[in-house]
N, C-alpha and C positions, 0 to 999 in steps of 0.2 A: 380754613385749615383747622382741624381738630387740635385741641391743646396737646394731646398726647403725641401727635405727629410733629408739632412745633418743638416740643421738648426733645424728641428723638433727633430731629434735625440739628438742634443747638448742641446736643450732647456730643455730636461729631465735629463740632467746630474746632479749628486748630488755632484760632486767633484770639483766645481769651486773654484779657489783660487786666491787671489790677488797677482799681480806681486810684487816681492821683491823690485824693484826700484821705485814703484809707490809713488807719493806724495799725501798729503791730497787734496781731491777734484780734483785730476788729476790721476785717477787710472784705471787700466784695470785688468780684471780677465781672467784666462785661464782655460778651462775645457776640459775634454777628454771623449770620448766614443771610442770603438774599431774602429780603422781606421780613426778617425777624431780628429782634435784639433779645439777648438773654442775660440774666443776672444770676450769679451763684456765689456761694460762700467760698472765699479763697482757701480757708483752712481745710475744707472738705474736698476741694478740687473736683475731680470727675465724679466723686461720690455725692456731691452736693445736689440737693433739689435745685431745679432751675425755674426761675420766673421768666415767662415768655411774653414779649410785647411785640405788637406790630409797630412800624415806624411812627405812625401818628400818635399812638399811645405813649411811646418813648419820648417823643417831642413834647407832649403835654406834661409828662412827668418832669422832664428837665426844666421846662418853663416854670412849673410849680416850685421846684427846688430853688431856682434862681430868684424867684419872687418871694421866697421865704414862707411859702404856703405850709411847709412841714416843720417849721421851727417850733421848738418846744417852749420858747420863752415869750 
C-alpha cells in the first residue's frame, strides 16, 4: 500500500485514542484500521499529520520503547 493511501485510510479511523502516558499539551493518539496503525498529535486532532505503520513495524517500535532503545539518558 502506498503511504498516501495508508494515511487516507487512517484519517477516516474513528477509534483514535490518547496514549496513556501522554502529558497535558504533549500528547499523541493512536488509531487503527485493518493492517495499519497510525500516530498523530492530539492537539491537532484530525488536522494532524499521521505517521502510518504496518503491524510488524509497530510491534518493533513498541519493543524498542519497552527496551529503552529511545531513552535520552
